[in-house]
C-alpha positions, 0 to 999 in steps of 0.5 A: 579616955575611951577604951574598947575591950573585946571578948569571946574569941577562941577555937571552933570547928568549921560550921560552928558558932561564936559570939564576940562582945566589945565593952567600952569605957569612957565618955562616949557621945550617944551618936556613934558607929561601932562594929568589927574589923578582922585581920587574917594571917598575911592579910590586911585589916578588913571590914566585917560589920558596922552598926550605927546608934540608930541600928543601921547595919552593913556587912562585908559580902563574905559574912552576909547571912552568917554574921549578925551585928548588934548593940546595946546603946545603954551599955555602949556595947557591940556584939558579933554573932558568927554562925556557920564559921569557915576556916577563912573566917580565922583572924584577929577580930577588932572592935571599932568605934567612930565617934566625933570623927575619931576612930578607936580600936580594941586590941583584938580577940583571936578567932580560929576555925579549924577541925 
């Protein structure tokens, strides 16, 4: 059974940084895509960043130049380094895995950007 567990959320001031981590467990085929989505208050879930097992990446326009997604294939772990955080980045951040045409989600970690 595949499981995803996020960590690293919290409260940070505008302009600050945070690093999210997502550890996986279960039997995961090595060719996959991992990444992050987020859902702010009263908003729909939206893509933040994705990274393939070949290390190709894509980002939402709103986070380009500020966020960096990375992964450790040996550990099937994905990270999100968030710099220059803004109040509008406040959201629950969900880890995402696509493997063998199946989508898996973590339960989310809350990021709050506030003075």
